[in-house]
C-alpha positions in Angstrom: 125.3 132.1 68.5 127.6 129.0 68.0 125.2 126.2 66.0 125.8 122.7 66.9 125.3 120.2 63.6 122.4 118.1 65.4 120.2 121.3 66.0 121.1 122.7 62.0 120.1 118.8 61.1 117.1 119.1 63.2 115.9 122.7 61.9 117.1 121.7 58.0 114.3 119.0 58.3 111.6 121.3 59.8 112.7 123.4 57.0 111.9 121.1 54.3 108.4 120.7 55.2 107.5 124.7 54.8 105.8 125.5 51.6 108.3 128.0 49.3 104.7 130.8 49.6 105.3 130.6 53.3 109.1 131.7 53.1 110.5 135.0 54.2 112.5 136.6 52.1 114.9 137.3 55.3 115.5 133.2 55.5 116.5 132.9 51.5 119.8 132.9 50.4 119.4 132.4 46.8 116.0 132.3 44.6 116.6 130.9 41.1 113.8 131.4 38.5 113.9 128.3 35.8 113.1 130.0 32.7 111.3 128.7 29.3 113.8 127.2 27.1 115.6 125.3 30.4 117.1 128.7 30.8 117.5 130.0 35.0 118.2 133.2 36.3 119.7 133.7 40.1 119.6 136.0 42.8 122.2 135.7 45.4 120.6 137.1 48.2 122.9 136.2 50.4 126.0 138.1 48.7 123.4 141.3 48.1 123.4 140.9 51.7 127.4 141.2 52.5 127.0 144.2 49.8 125.3 145.4 52.7 122.1 146.4 50.6 119.3 146.3 53.2 116.2 144.2 53.1 114.2 147.0 50.8 116.7 147.2 48.2 117.0 143.7 48.2 113.0 142.9 47.6 112.8 145.7 44.8 115.5 143.5 43.1 113.4 140.5 43.2 110.1 142.4 42.4 111.9 143.4 39.6 112.9 139.5 38.5 109.9 139.3 38.6 108.1 141.7 37.0 111.0 141.5 34.0 110.6 137.9 33.4 106.9 137.1 34.3 105.7 135.8 31.4 108.8 133.2 31.3 109.1 132.1 34.5 107.5 128.1 34.9 109.1 128.1 38.5 111.2 129.6 41.3 113.4 127.8 43.7 114.2 128.6 47.3 117.6 127.7 48.6 117.0 128.7 52.7 119.6 129.7 55.0 119.3 127.6 57.8 121.7 129.3 59.9 119.5 132.9 59.5 116.6 130.3 60.4 117.9 129.1 63.0 118.8 132.0 64.7 115.7 133.6 64.7 113.3 131.3 65.7 115.6 128.9 68.1 115.9 131.6 70.9 112.2 131.9 71.1 112.0 128.4 70.9 114.0 127.9 73.7 112.2 130.6 75.5 108.7 129.2 75.0 109.5 125.9 75.7 112.0 126.9 78.9 109.4 126.9 80.3 108.0 123.5 80.7 
């Protein structure tokens, strides 16, 4: 699906309002684990998908990161894949709103 810049901008605004505890892993392109002593570890989920890993394998990697660095994690930042969000949500939005 080809997405125009206006639609992408609108979705970026919507996604910015979502709490990070509510973000499905399928919509995340990177996770940045902020650790003690000003260190960080990044899981590039987009790259893992491109390498052919399935959702369960990626979830396992993320879970392992949480387990391995549990006592050192201060915060976790998510980089959202807006294109994936739009591709998942926009068709359903169009379907529902098209009936109005």
